[in-house]
ROPA-223138 format. One record per residue (C-alpha): residue number from 1; residue in three letters; x, y negated, z negated. Coordinates in steps of 0.25 Angstrom, whole numbers. Layout:
N
<pt NUM, ALA, <X, Y, Z>>
...
END
This chain:
422
<pt 1, UNK, <-147, -40, -37>>
<pt 2, UNK, <-142, -51, -49>>
<pt 3, UNK, <-135, -65, -44>>
<pt 4, UNK, <-126, -61, -53>>
<pt 5, UNK, <-121, -50, -49>>
<pt 6, UNK, <-107, -49, -40>>
<pt 7, UNK, <-107, -41, -28>>
<pt 8, UNK, <-95, -35, -21>>
<pt 9, UNK, <-97, -46, -8>>
<pt 10, UNK, <-96, -57, -21>>
<pt 11, UNK, <-83, -50, -28>>
<pt 12, UNK, <-75, -46, -14>>
<pt 13, UNK, <-60, -48, -16>>
<pt 14, UNK, <-47, -45, -7>>
<pt 15, UNK, <-41, -32, -17>>
<pt 16, UNK, <-35, -20, -13>>
<pt 17, UNK, <-27, -13, -25>>
<pt 18, UNK, <-20, -5, -14>>
<pt 19, UNK, <-16, -18, -3>>
<pt 20, UNK, <2, -23, -5>>
<pt 21, UNK, <-6, -37, -10>>
<pt 22, UNK, <-10, -30, -23>>
<pt 23, UNK, <1, -22, -25>>
<pt 24, UNK, <10, -32, -24>>
<pt 25, UNK, <0, -40, -35>>
<pt 26, UNK, <-8, -31, -43>>
<pt 27, UNK, <-10, -40, -54>>
<pt 28, UNK, <-13, -53, -45>>
<pt 29, UNK, <-23, -44, -37>>
<pt 30, UNK, <-29, -39, -47>>
<pt 31, UNK, <-31, -54, -54>>
<pt 32, UNK, <-36, -61, -41>>
<pt 33, UNK, <-48, -48, -40>>
<pt 34, UNK, <-51, -51, -55>>
<pt 35, UNK, <-53, -65, -55>>
<pt 36, UNK, <-60, -64, -43>>
<pt 37, UNK, <-72, -55, -49>>
<pt 38, UNK, <-66, -44, -61>>
<pt 39, UNK, <-73, -34, -52>>
<pt 40, UNK, <-72, -37, -37>>
<pt 41, UNK, <-74, -31, -22>>
<pt 42, UNK, <-64, -27, -14>>
<pt 43, UNK, <-67, -22, 2>>
<pt 44, UNK, <-53, -14, 1>>
<pt 45, UNK, <-54, 1, 2>>
<pt 46, UNK, <-68, 0, 7>>
<pt 47, UNK, <-74, -9, -5>>
<pt 48, UNK, <-71, -7, -21>>
<pt 49, UNK, <-74, -16, -33>>
<pt 50, UNK, <-60, -19, -41>>
<pt 51, UNK, <-61, -22, -55>>
<pt 52, UNK, <-51, -29, -60>>
<pt 53, UNK, <-56, -34, -73>>
<pt 54, UNK, <-55, -29, -86>>
<pt 55, UNK, <-68, -26, -93>>
<pt 56, UNK, <-75, -21, -79>>
<pt 57, UNK, <-65, -10, -78>>
<pt 58, UNK, <-66, -5, -91>>
<pt 59, UNK, <-81, -5, -88>>
<pt 60, UNK, <-77, 2, -76>>
<pt 61, UNK, <-68, 12, -82>>
<pt 62, UNK, <-80, 16, -93>>
<pt 63, UNK, <-90, 17, -85>>
<pt 64, UNK, <-89, 32, -77>>
<pt 65, UNK, <-103, 32, -73>>
<pt 66, UNK, <-102, 20, -65>>
<pt 67, UNK, <-89, 22, -61>>
<pt 68, UNK, <-85, 35, -53>>
<pt 69, UNK, <-71, 41, -51>>
<pt 70, UNK, <-76, 52, -46>>
<pt 71, UNK, <-68, 58, -33>>
<pt 72, UNK, <-82, 60, -26>>
<pt 73, UNK, <-84, 45, -29>>
<pt 74, UNK, <-71, 41, -25>>
<pt 75, UNK, <-62, 41, -36>>
<pt 76, UNK, <-54, 33, -40>>
<pt 77, UNK, <-45, 28, -30>>
<pt 78, UNK, <-48, 17, -20>>
<pt 79, UNK, <-47, 20, -10>>
<pt 80, UNK, <-52, 36, -14>>
<pt 81, UNK, <-43, 48, -13>>
<pt 82, UNK, <-52, 56, -8>>
<pt 83, UNK, <-48, 58, 5>>
<pt 84, UNK, <-34, 64, -2>>
<pt 85, UNK, <-42, 74, -9>>
<pt 86, UNK, <-37, 69, -22>>
<pt 87, UNK, <-44, 74, -33>>
<pt 88, UNK, <-39, 67, -46>>
<pt 89, UNK, <-47, 74, -59>>
<pt 90, UNK, <-52, 67, -69>>
<pt 91, UNK, <-48, 53, -64>>
<pt 92, UNK, <-59, 55, -52>>
<pt 93, UNK, <-69, 63, -61>>
<pt 94, UNK, <-79, 57, -70>>
<pt 95, UNK, <-87, 59, -83>>
<pt 96, UNK, <-89, 70, -85>>
<pt 97, UNK, <-79, 77, -79>>
<pt 98, UNK, <-70, 68, -80>>
<pt 99, UNK, <-69, 72, -95>>
<pt 100, UNK, <-70, 86, -93>>
<pt 101, UNK, <-56, 84, -85>>
<pt 102, UNK, <-49, 74, -95>>
<pt 103, UNK, <-53, 86, -109>>
<pt 104, UNK, <-43, 95, -99>>
<pt 105, UNK, <-32, 84, -98>>
<pt 106, UNK, <-31, 74, -112>>
<pt 107, UNK, <-27, 86, -119>>
<pt 108, UNK, <-14, 84, -112>>
<pt 109, UNK, <-12, 71, -112>>
<pt 110, UNK, <-16, 63, -124>>
<pt 111, UNK, <-7, 58, -132>>
<pt 112, UNK, <-4, 68, -141>>
<pt 113, UNK, <0, 79, -130>>
<pt 114, UNK, <8, 71, -123>>
<pt 115, UNK, <17, 64, -135>>
<pt 116, UNK, <25, 78, -135>>
<pt 117, UNK, <30, 75, -120>>
<pt 118, UNK, <37, 63, -127>>
<pt 119, UNK, <51, 68, -128>>
<pt 120, UNK, <50, 75, -115>>
<pt 121, UNK, <48, 62, -109>>
<pt 122, UNK, <58, 56, -117>>
<pt 123, UNK, <68, 67, -109>>
<pt 124, UNK, <63, 64, -95>>
<pt 125, UNK, <65, 50, -96>>
<pt 126, UNK, <80, 50, -102>>
<pt 127, UNK, <83, 59, -92>>
<pt 128, UNK, <77, 50, -82>>
<pt 129, UNK, <87, 38, -87>>
<pt 130, UNK, <98, 47, -89>>
<pt 131, UNK, <99, 50, -76>>
<pt 132, UNK, <99, 38, -70>>
<pt 133, UNK, <106, 30, -82>>
<pt 134, UNK, <120, 29, -79>>
<pt 135, UNK, <118, 25, -64>>
<pt 136, UNK, <110, 13, -67>>
<pt 137, UNK, <101, 13, -58>>
<pt 138, UNK, <88, 21, -56>>
<pt 139, UNK, <73, 20, -52>>
<pt 140, UNK, <65, 19, -64>>
<pt 141, UNK, <52, 26, -56>>
<pt 142, UNK, <60, 37, -49>>
<pt 143, UNK, <68, 40, -60>>
<pt 144, UNK, <60, 39, -71>>
<pt 145, UNK, <46, 32, -68>>
<pt 146, UNK, <40, 42, -60>>
<pt 147, UNK, <45, 58, -63>>
<pt 148, UNK, <44, 55, -79>>
<pt 149, UNK, <29, 53, -78>>
<pt 150, UNK, <28, 64, -68>>
<pt 151, UNK, <34, 73, -79>>
<pt 152, UNK, <27, 70, -92>>
<pt 153, UNK, <12, 73, -82>>
<pt 154, UNK, <17, 85, -75>>
<pt 155, UNK, <23, 90, -90>>
<pt 156, UNK, <9, 88, -96>>
<pt 157, UNK, <2, 94, -85>>
<pt 158, UNK, <12, 107, -84>>
<pt 159, UNK, <19, 105, -72>>
<pt 160, UNK, <33, 109, -66>>
<pt 161, UNK, <43, 96, -68>>
<pt 162, UNK, <52, 101, -60>>
<pt 163, UNK, <39, 94, -50>>
<pt 164, UNK, <41, 79, -58>>
<pt 165, UNK, <50, 72, -48>>
<pt 166, UNK, <41, 77, -35>>
<pt 167, UNK, <27, 75, -43>>
<pt 168, UNK, <33, 60, -49>>
<pt 169, UNK, <38, 56, -34>>
<pt 170, UNK, <25, 61, -24>>
<pt 171, UNK, <14, 54, -35>>
<pt 172, UNK, <24, 40, -36>>
<pt 173, UNK, <27, 40, -20>>
<pt 174, UNK, <12, 44, -19>>
<pt 175, UNK, <6, 31, -28>>
<pt 176, UNK, <17, 22, -22>>
<pt 177, UNK, <14, 27, -6>>
<pt 178, UNK, <28, 19, -2>>
<pt 179, UNK, <30, 17, 13>>
<pt 180, UNK, <40, 24, 19>>
<pt 181, UNK, <41, 38, 27>>
<pt 182, UNK, <26, 43, 32>>
<pt 183, UNK, <33, 58, 32>>
<pt 184, UNK, <36, 56, 17>>
<pt 185, UNK, <24, 49, 13>>
<pt 186, UNK, <16, 62, 19>>
<pt 187, UNK, <24, 71, 12>>
<pt 188, UNK, <21, 63, -1>>
<pt 189, UNK, <7, 62, 0>>
<pt 190, UNK, <8, 76, 3>>
<pt 191, UNK, <14, 80, -11>>
<pt 192, UNK, <4, 69, -18>>
<pt 193, UNK, <-10, 75, -12>>
<pt 194, UNK, <-7, 88, -9>>
<pt 195, UNK, <6, 95, -13>>
<pt 196, UNK, <7, 88, -28>>
<pt 197, UNK, <-10, 92, -31>>
<pt 198, UNK, <-8, 105, -26>>
<pt 199, UNK, <4, 108, -35>>
<pt 200, UNK, <-4, 103, -46>>
<pt 201, UNK, <-17, 113, -42>>
<pt 202, UNK, <-7, 126, -41>>
<pt 203, UNK, <-1, 121, -55>>
<pt 204, UNK, <-15, 120, -61>>
<pt 205, UNK, <-18, 134, -55>>
<pt 206, UNK, <-5, 140, -60>>
<pt 207, UNK, <-7, 134, -75>>
<pt 208, UNK, <-22, 141, -75>>
<pt 209, UNK, <-17, 153, -72>>
<pt 210, UNK, <-3, 151, -83>>
<pt 211, UNK, <-7, 139, -90>>
<pt 212, UNK, <3, 131, -99>>
<pt 213, UNK, <2, 121, -109>>
<pt 214, UNK, <0, 110, -100>>
<pt 215, UNK, <-12, 102, -94>>
<pt 216, UNK, <-15, 108, -80>>
<pt 217, UNK, <-16, 121, -88>>
<pt 218, UNK, <-27, 117, -99>>
<pt 219, UNK, <-34, 111, -88>>
<pt 220, UNK, <-31, 124, -78>>
<pt 221, UNK, <-35, 133, -91>>
<pt 222, UNK, <-45, 125, -98>>
<pt 223, UNK, <-61, 129, -97>>
<pt 224, UNK, <-70, 118, -91>>
<pt 225, UNK, <-81, 116, -87>>
<pt 226, UNK, <-84, 119, -71>>
<pt 227, UNK, <-96, 107, -70>>
<pt 228, UNK, <-84, 95, -76>>
<pt 229, UNK, <-72, 103, -70>>
<pt 230, UNK, <-67, 110, -58>>
<pt 231, UNK, <-55, 117, -55>>
<pt 232, UNK, <-52, 111, -41>>
<pt 233, UNK, <-52, 98, -51>>
<pt 234, UNK, <-42, 104, -62>>
<pt 235, UNK, <-30, 107, -51>>
<pt 236, UNK, <-31, 91, -49>>
<pt 237, UNK, <-28, 87, -63>>
<pt 238, UNK, <-12, 89, -62>>
<pt 239, UNK, <-13, 81, -49>>
<pt 240, UNK, <-20, 69, -55>>
<pt 241, UNK, <-13, 69, -69>>
<pt 242, UNK, <0, 70, -60>>
<pt 243, UNK, <-4, 58, -51>>
<pt 244, UNK, <-9, 49, -63>>
<pt 245, UNK, <2, 52, -73>>
<pt 246, UNK, <13, 50, -64>>
<pt 247, UNK, <16, 36, -55>>
<pt 248, UNK, <6, 28, -65>>
<pt 249, UNK, <17, 31, -78>>
<pt 250, UNK, <28, 29, -68>>
<pt 251, UNK, <23, 14, -63>>
<pt 252, UNK, <18, 10, -76>>
<pt 253, UNK, <32, 13, -78>>
<pt 254, UNK, <39, 6, -67>>
<pt 255, UNK, <29, -6, -67>>
<pt 256, UNK, <34, -7, -83>>
<pt 257, UNK, <50, -7, -80>>
<pt 258, UNK, <49, -16, -69>>
<pt 259, UNK, <41, -28, -78>>
<pt 260, UNK, <52, -25, -87>>
<pt 261, UNK, <62, -25, -78>>
<pt 262, UNK, <57, -41, -75>>
<pt 263, UNK, <55, -43, -86>>
<pt 264, UNK, <69, -40, -95>>
<pt 265, UNK, <63, -50, -106>>
<pt 266, UNK, <52, -41, -110>>
<pt 267, UNK, <60, -28, -106>>
<pt 268, UNK, <71, -33, -118>>
<pt 269, UNK, <58, -35, -127>>
<pt 270, UNK, <52, -22, -124>>
<pt 271, UNK, <64, -15, -129>>
<pt 272, UNK, <66, -25, -140>>
<pt 273, UNK, <52, -24, -147>>
<pt 274, UNK, <47, -11, -149>>
<pt 275, UNK, <34, -17, -155>>
<pt 276, UNK, <28, -19, -141>>
<pt 277, UNK, <32, -7, -135>>
<pt 278, UNK, <18, -2, -134>>
<pt 279, UNK, <12, -13, -130>>
<pt 280, UNK, <22, -16, -119>>
<pt 281, UNK, <20, -3, -114>>
<pt 282, UNK, <3, -5, -113>>
<pt 283, UNK, <6, -18, -107>>
<pt 284, UNK, <15, -12, -96>>
<pt 285, UNK, <3, -3, -93>>
<pt 286, UNK, <-7, -14, -94>>
<pt 287, UNK, <0, -24, -85>>
<pt 288, UNK, <5, -14, -74>>
<pt 289, UNK, <-8, -2, -74>>
<pt 290, UNK, <-2, 8, -65>>
<pt 291, UNK, <-15, 10, -60>>
<pt 292, UNK, <-21, -1, -54>>
<pt 293, UNK, <-35, 5, -54>>
<pt 294, UNK, <-44, 18, -51>>
<pt 295, UNK, <-56, 17, -43>>
<pt 296, UNK, <-71, 21, -47>>
<pt 297, UNK, <-85, 22, -40>>
<pt 298, UNK, <-97, 14, -43>>
<pt 299, UNK, <-107, 26, -44>>
<pt 300, UNK, <-122, 18, -44>>
<pt 301, UNK, <-125, 3, -40>>
<pt 302, UNK, <-122, -5, -53>>
<pt 303, UNK, <-120, -19, -60>>
<pt 304, UNK, <-106, -19, -65>>
<pt 305, UNK, <-101, -32, -71>>
<pt 306, UNK, <-110, -40, -64>>
<pt 307, UNK, <-105, -34, -50>>
<pt 308, UNK, <-115, -25, -41>>
<pt 309, UNK, <-108, -13, -40>>
<pt 310, UNK, <-113, 0, -28>>
<pt 311, UNK, <-113, 14, -30>>
<pt 312, UNK, <-100, 17, -23>>
<pt 313, UNK, <-94, 6, -25>>
<pt 314, UNK, <-78, 7, -27>>
<pt 315, UNK, <-70, 2, -41>>
<pt 316, UNK, <-58, -2, -41>>
<pt 317, UNK, <-55, -2, -57>>
<pt 318, UNK, <-43, -10, -59>>
<pt 319, UNK, <-35, -6, -71>>
<pt 320, UNK, <-23, -16, -66>>
<pt 321, UNK, <-33, -29, -63>>
<pt 322, UNK, <-41, -24, -80>>
<pt 323, UNK, <-27, -24, -86>>
<pt 324, UNK, <-24, -40, -82>>
<pt 325, UNK, <-38, -44, -85>>
<pt 326, UNK, <-36, -57, -92>>
<pt 327, UNK, <-51, -56, -100>>
<pt 328, UNK, <-44, -43, -107>>
<pt 329, UNK, <-28, -46, -107>>
<pt 330, UNK, <-23, -59, -110>>
<pt 331, UNK, <-12, -63, -99>>
<pt 332, UNK, <-15, -51, -92>>
<pt 333, UNK, <-4, -54, -83>>
<pt 334, UNK, <7, -55, -91>>
<pt 335, UNK, <15, -42, -97>>
<pt 336, UNK, <15, -42, -113>>
<pt 337, UNK, <22, -33, -119>>
<pt 338, UNK, <15, -34, -132>>
<pt 339, UNK, <1, -35, -128>>
<pt 340, UNK, <-11, -34, -136>>
<pt 341, UNK, <-21, -28, -135>>
<pt 342, UNK, <-19, -21, -122>>
<pt 343, UNK, <-32, -13, -118>>
<pt 344, UNK, <-26, -11, -104>>
<pt 345, UNK, <-33, 0, -95>>
<pt 346, UNK, <-20, 3, -87>>
<pt 347, UNK, <-24, 20, -91>>
<pt 348, UNK, <-40, 17, -86>>
<pt 349, UNK, <-51, 16, -98>>
<pt 350, UNK, <-62, 25, -100>>
<pt 351, UNK, <-63, 39, -97>>
<pt 352, UNK, <-54, 38, -86>>
<pt 353, UNK, <-44, 33, -92>>
<pt 354, UNK, <-27, 39, -90>>
<pt 355, UNK, <-28, 53, -95>>
<pt 356, UNK, <-12, 52, -96>>
<pt 357, UNK, <-11, 38, -102>>
<pt 358, UNK, <-3, 44, -113>>
<pt 359, UNK, <7, 51, -107>>
<pt 360, UNK, <10, 41, -97>>
<pt 361, UNK, <11, 32, -110>>
<pt 362, UNK, <20, 41, -114>>
<pt 363, UNK, <28, 42, -101>>
<pt 364, UNK, <28, 28, -99>>
<pt 365, UNK, <34, 24, -114>>
<pt 366, UNK, <44, 33, -113>>
<pt 367, UNK, <50, 30, -99>>
<pt 368, UNK, <49, 16, -103>>
<pt 369, UNK, <57, 16, -117>>
<pt 370, UNK, <67, 25, -112>>
<pt 371, UNK, <70, 13, -99>>
<pt 372, UNK, <71, 3, -110>>
<pt 373, UNK, <80, 10, -119>>
<pt 374, UNK, <89, 16, -110>>
<pt 375, UNK, <89, 6, -98>>
<pt 376, UNK, <84, -5, -102>>
<pt 377, UNK, <94, -17, -94>>
<pt 378, UNK, <86, -11, -81>>
<pt 379, UNK, <82, -17, -70>>
<pt 380, UNK, <73, -15, -58>>
<pt 381, UNK, <77, -17, -45>>
<pt 382, UNK, <67, -26, -39>>
<pt 383, UNK, <71, -28, -26>>
<pt 384, UNK, <69, -11, -23>>
<pt 385, UNK, <58, -11, -31>>
<pt 386, UNK, <46, -6, -23>>
<pt 387, UNK, <32, -8, -28>>
<pt 388, UNK, <20, 2, -24>>
<pt 389, UNK, <14, -7, -11>>
<pt 390, UNK, <2, 1, -15>>
<pt 391, UNK, <-3, 0, -28>>
<pt 392, UNK, <-17, 3, -30>>
<pt 393, UNK, <-15, 17, -37>>
<pt 394, UNK, <-3, 15, -45>>
<pt 395, UNK, <4, 1, -49>>
<pt 396, UNK, <19, 5, -45>>
<pt 397, UNK, <32, 4, -39>>
<pt 398, UNK, <39, 13, -30>>
<pt 399, UNK, <52, 13, -38>>
<pt 400, UNK, <57, 4, -49>>
<pt 401, UNK, <73, 3, -46>>
<pt 402, UNK, <81, -1, -59>>
<pt 403, UNK, <97, -4, -63>>
<pt 404, UNK, <100, -5, -79>>
<pt 405, UNK, <114, -2, -84>>
<pt 406, UNK, <121, 11, -81>>
<pt 407, UNK, <119, 18, -92>>
<pt 408, UNK, <109, 11, -98>>
<pt 409, UNK, <110, 1, -109>>
<pt 410, UNK, <106, -1, -124>>
<pt 411, UNK, <92, -5, -129>>
<pt 412, UNK, <84, -6, -139>>
<pt 413, UNK, <77, 2, -146>>
<pt 414, UNK, <64, 6, -137>>
<pt 415, UNK, <51, 10, -145>>
<pt 416, UNK, <47, 25, -143>>
<pt 417, UNK, <41, 27, -131>>
<pt 418, UNK, <31, 38, -137>>
<pt 419, UNK, <23, 28, -142>>
<pt 420, UNK, <18, 25, -130>>
<pt 421, UNK, <13, 39, -126>>
<pt 422, UNK, <-1, 33, -137>>
END
């Protein structure tokens, strides 16, 4: 072996993306890891490589032959969720099976397909604000940021919107894992791991028998190659899209409205200057990176950016860290509303790039535009704000309590949010 190759022992750092220390300062944790080595080794959770450099992460996410996402190799989580019986196609599949599933899903989630939902999303958002605007108080997460994304993905899937609040709460609390009553916690786990997946499977078979114009019906009735696609996995597509489409957009929004409350001059600038709307949306995405990262498994012994990898090594590709790499982004730890260029990887890159990104952009844009237009003087109640104790899967907040002028306040026009669904 060449002396120039870096081994695990030479690159070991203290890093645990599920730790309270990481939750308290994710950007700092990434910076420390990157300064030690853009590809470092952590002994946490049985040991894994953590990739914090942009170029290294970009290369790994484009090499699906060396870095596997397949659940039989451990899937995309560290620690693995295999023991919970989690099946999450297509995120936990490798080519060529991955593409077979994405071809079934993408027509319903393309930019053109989701654009007609704009008016309905606007109606949900306006109704949510109507319900609280006279009181001068709200929780922007529970009243708006969680239920609206749930309704949007459920509309695409063809699910009953009467269940949206329950589905939103279960997914939010499932990722938040707040401390509290153990019995209540176990009920939530049952909902998250057992009941909702069972309901999604039941919906699959109902729509297979009685199809409608929705994603689950199209997936359930599609002609597929049994060598690539299994019925057992197709049953779980709805569960995957729910989990991927709810709390992620929710916390992109939550982090953004918290930051704007803390930076009122930048909030005023965003309200007044239509020219920075699109760049600001992208910068919020880069800076907060709702999904910190996803795991891969090394499929063979290999040298990668001068590091000696071994078959079976776990690899955590940290999107959030790559999005703060100073080799790629000038002043990376500053949030610049007019940042250009901004080739962030918050939605991932390569063939695993988030299939629901267009819907997420649409919903996020509509929610933020409405908040800035209707309650522009909102103030986050910092003393009541609760952060996720574990930010290893979602960079999130348990709540976003705010106060504002009852009845709302006058504000300058805010750019049309529909452009953010590009």
